[in-house]
C-alpha positions in Angstrom: 43.1 -26.1 -55.3 42.9 -30.4 -54.7 45.6 -32.0 -52.8 45.8 -36.0 -53.8 47.0 -36.2 -50.2 46.7 -40.2 -50.2 47.5 -40.7 -53.8 51.1 -42.2 -53.0 53.5 -41.3 -55.6 57.1 -42.8 -54.8 59.9 -41.6 -56.6 63.5 -41.7 -56.1 65.9 -39.0 -56.9 70.0 -39.8 -57.7 72.4 -37.1 -57.2 75.5 -36.4 -56.3 75.8 -34.7 -52.8 78.4 -32.1 -53.3 80.0 -30.9 -50.2 83.2 -28.7 -49.6 85.0 -31.8 -47.9 85.5 -34.2 -50.9 85.6 -37.0 -48.4 81.7 -36.8 -48.1 81.0 -37.0 -51.3 78.9 -39.7 -52.1 75.5 -40.9 -54.1 72.3 -40.1 -52.3 69.0 -41.8 -53.0 66.0 -39.9 -51.7 62.7 -41.3 -51.7 59.3 -38.9 -51.7 55.6 -39.8 -51.3 53.2 -37.2 -53.0 56.0 -34.7 -52.8 56.9 -35.1 -49.5 60.3 -36.3 -48.4 60.2 -39.2 -46.5 63.9 -41.2 -46.5 67.2 -40.8 -47.7 70.1 -43.6 -48.2 73.2 -42.0 -48.3 76.0 -44.2 -49.1 74.1 -47.0 -48.0 73.3 -45.4 -44.6 69.3 -45.3 -44.0 67.7 -42.1 -42.5 64.0 -41.4 -42.2 62.5 -38.0 -42.1 59.8 -37.0 -39.9 58.1 -33.5 -40.6 56.0 -31.0 -38.4 52.5 -30.0 -40.0 53.9 -27.5 -42.2 56.4 -29.9 -43.7 59.7 -28.7 -41.9 62.2 -31.4 -40.9 61.9 -31.7 -37.0 63.6 -35.4 -36.5 65.7 -37.8 -38.3 66.0 -41.4 -37.3 68.1 -44.3 -38.5 66.7 -47.7 -39.6 66.9 -48.8 -36.0 65.0 -45.9 -35.0 67.5 -44.0 -33.1 67.2 -40.4 -33.4 70.0 -38.8 -34.8 68.8 -35.2 -35.5 66.3 -32.8 -34.2 65.3 -29.1 -35.1 63.0 -26.5 -34.2 62.5 -23.3 -35.9 61.6 -19.5 -35.5 58.4 -18.7 -37.6 60.0 -17.2 -40.8 62.4 -20.5 -40.9 65.6 -19.5 -38.9 66.8 -22.5 -36.9 65.8 -22.1 -33.1 67.5 -25.0 -31.8 69.1 -28.2 -33.5 70.6 -31.4 -32.0 72.6 -34.5 -33.2 75.2 -35.6 -35.7 73.3 -35.9 -38.9 72.2 -32.4 -40.2 70.1 -32.0 -43.4 70.1 -29.4 -45.9 66.1 -30.2 -45.9 65.3 -28.1 -42.7 62.5 -25.3 -42.6 59.7 -26.5 -45.0 62.5 -29.0 -46.6 60.5 -31.7 -46.7 58.3 -30.1 -49.2 61.6 -29.0 -51.1 63.1 -26.0 -49.5 66.8 -26.7 -49.5 69.3 -24.7 -47.6 72.1 -24.2 -49.6 73.9 -21.7 -47.4 73.5 -20.8 -43.7 71.4 -17.7 -44.5 69.7 -18.9 -47.8 67.0 -21.2 -48.9 66.6 -22.6 -52.6 63.0 -22.8 -53.3 62.9 -23.6 -57.1 62.0 -20.6 -58.6 64.3 -18.3 -56.4 66.0 -18.0 -53.1 64.4 -17.6 -49.8 66.2 -15.6 -46.8 64.7 -16.6 -43.6 66.9 -14.0 -41.7 65.4 -11.2 -43.6 61.7 -12.7 -43.8 61.6 -12.2 -47.6 62.4 -13.3 -50.9 66.0 -12.5 -52.3 64.7 -11.8 -55.7 61.3 -10.4 -57.2 58.7 -12.9 -57.6 58.3 -13.9 -61.1 54.9 -13.5 -61.1 55.2 -9.9 -60.1 52.9 -7.6 -60.1 50.3 -10.4 -59.7 52.2 -11.4 -56.7 54.1 -9.7 -54.0 57.4 -8.7 -55.2 59.6 -9.9 -52.1 57.2 -10.8 -49.7 56.8 -14.1 -48.1 53.7 -16.3 -48.1 51.5 -13.1 -46.9 53.3 -12.9 -43.8 51.5 -16.1 -42.4 54.4 -18.3 -42.2 52.9 -20.4 -39.5 50.2 -22.0 -41.7 51.3 -21.0 -45.4 54.3 -22.3 -47.7 55.3 -21.5 -51.1 57.2 -24.6 -52.6 57.3 -23.0 -56.0 58.8 -19.9 -55.2 55.6 -18.3 -57.0 52.9 -18.4 -54.8 51.7 -19.6 -51.5 49.4 -22.6 -50.7 47.4 -23.3 -47.4 45.1 -26.4 -46.6 43.1 -24.3 -44.3 41.7 -21.9 -47.5 40.3 -25.0 -49.1 38.6 -26.4 -45.8 37.2 -22.9 -45.0 35.6 -22.5 -48.3 34.1 -25.9 -48.0 32.8 -25.4 -44.4 31.3 -21.8 -45.1 30.5 -21.9 -48.7 29.2 -18.7 -50.5 25.4 -17.8 -50.0 22.5 -20.4 -48.7 23.2 -24.1 -49.7 20.2 -25.5 -51.7 21.2 -29.0 -51.0 23.3 -30.7 -48.4 26.9 -30.4 -49.0 28.4 -33.4 -49.8 32.2 -33.9 -48.8 34.6 -34.2 -51.8 36.9 -36.9 -51.8 39.8 -34.8 -52.3 39.0 -33.0 -49.0 38.4 -35.9 -46.6 41.9 -36.5 -45.9 42.3 -33.0 -44.7 40.0 -33.4 -41.6 42.8 -35.7 -40.4 45.6 -33.2 -40.8 43.6 -30.8 -38.6 43.5 -33.2 -35.6 47.5 -34.2 -35.9 49.5 -32.5 -33.3 53.4 -33.0 -34.0 52.6 -36.4 -35.2 55.8 -38.8 -34.4 55.2 -42.4 -35.0 58.0 -43.4 -32.6 56.2 -41.6 -29.7 52.5 -42.2 -31.2 50.2 -44.3 -29.2 46.3 -45.1 -29.1 44.1 -47.9 -27.6 46.1 -50.6 -25.7 47.9 -52.0 -28.6 48.6 -49.2 -31.3 52.1 -47.7 -30.9 55.5 -48.8 -30.7 55.9 -48.6 -27.0 53.1 -50.6 -26.7 53.7 -54.4 -27.8 50.5 -56.1 -27.2 50.1 -59.9 -26.5 46.8 -61.8 -26.8 43.6 -60.5 -25.0 44.7 -57.3 -24.6 43.1 -55.0 -27.2 40.2 -52.7 -26.0 38.0 -54.5 -28.4 37.6 -51.7 -31.1 38.4 -52.7 -34.6 41.6 -50.4 -34.8 42.9 -51.7 -31.8 42.1 -55.5 -32.8 44.2 -55.0 -36.1 47.2 -53.4 -34.1 47.1 -56.7 -31.9 47.2 -58.9 -34.9 49.9 -56.9 -36.2 52.1 -57.0 -33.1 51.6 -60.8 -33.0 52.6 -61.0 -36.8 55.8 -58.9 -36.2 57.1 -60.6 -33.1 60.0 -58.8 -31.3 61.5 -57.5 -34.4 59.2 -54.3 -34.8 61.5 -51.7 -36.5 61.3 -51.4 -40.5 63.7 -53.8 -42.0 62.8 -56.8 -40.2 62.4 -59.8 -42.2 58.6 -59.9 -41.6 57.9 -56.4 -41.3 56.6 -55.6 -44.7 54.1 -58.7 -45.1 52.9 -57.5 -41.5 52.6 -54.1 -42.5 50.6 -55.0 -45.5 48.2 -57.0 -43.5 47.8 -54.1 -40.8 47.2 -51.6 -43.8 44.4 -53.6 -45.2 42.8 -54.2 -41.7 42.8 -50.8 -40.9 41.2 -49.8 -44.3 38.5 -52.4 -43.4 38.1 -50.3 -39.8 37.6 -47.1 -41.5 35.0 -48.5 -43.8 33.3 -50.2 -41.2 33.1 -47.5 -38.9 31.7 -44.9 -41.5 35.0 -42.7 -40.9 34.9 -41.1 -44.5 31.6 -39.6 -43.8 32.5 -37.9 -40.4 33.4 -33.9 -40.5 35.1 -34.2 -37.1 36.9 -37.7 -37.1 36.1 -39.7 -33.9 39.3 -41.1 -32.1 39.0 -44.4 -33.7 39.1 -42.9 -37.2 42.1 -40.7 -36.4 44.0 -43.5 -35.2 43.2 -45.8 -38.3 43.9 -42.9 -40.7 47.2 -41.7 -38.9 48.6 -45.6 -38.7 47.1 -46.6 -41.7 48.8 -44.1 -43.9 52.2 -45.0 -42.2 52.0 -48.7 -42.7 50.3 -48.5 -45.8 53.5 -46.5 -46.8 55.6 -49.2 -45.4 54.0 -51.7 -47.6 54.0 -50.0 -50.8 50.1 -49.7 -50.5 47.5 -46.8 -50.6 45.5 -45.8 -47.7 42.3 -44.9 -49.6 39.7 -43.1 -47.1 
């Protein structure tokens, strides 16, 4: 199973948001990147989605960075806690397409899932080749099933590469598609609004002249801060051009430090990848590792 993690595909889906209160009927535009839901514009009001490593919606922020919704989940998808005034039907694994259409039921393309029962509502269309009602082999903390017909897991591919069958006759060559997965293993609840690295990388580390720690990635973040100025949220007049510059600079850092060949990414390589993916997305570019 090969995941084109960094091949960015941006698609916008228009549909009428049907809700019981007709006052809330309006056209909503959703933006996805490589199958991951990242943004919505509901009646002209923009919201940015932030996932956990499973693809569940944990935070919604406005265009100015204000947190408008947050949620935590039990392992099988029931909402444990939620806060805010901007709830979303895209909750448990929602940013990969799980749609909560009732309080106790989630639509997952081929069928419905019941988080309160920890099982599917109907038989798997691929049964008996797949379990009839069981959800992701009872391993919900690291497996998902975006099609409703068979679960997937990044760990399987990583493990098969790290522990090949038999004795290898030649040095293992890391496949291009596997390289980005190394970084996902290092991410712990990534949230750009709290994320920081070095002296200059991160929203709360506005960096002036000569403040960088001297590394390639921190120098790139310092250059970006000078480019953006005080208007550091998406939507500022010079945000896109400055994001494009940082995307290009971080890609150069990634190549300069030989990050693509590191089985366990260094701290700087990990930072360059995390910030690079985010800012390249903002600029409509691709961070290629």
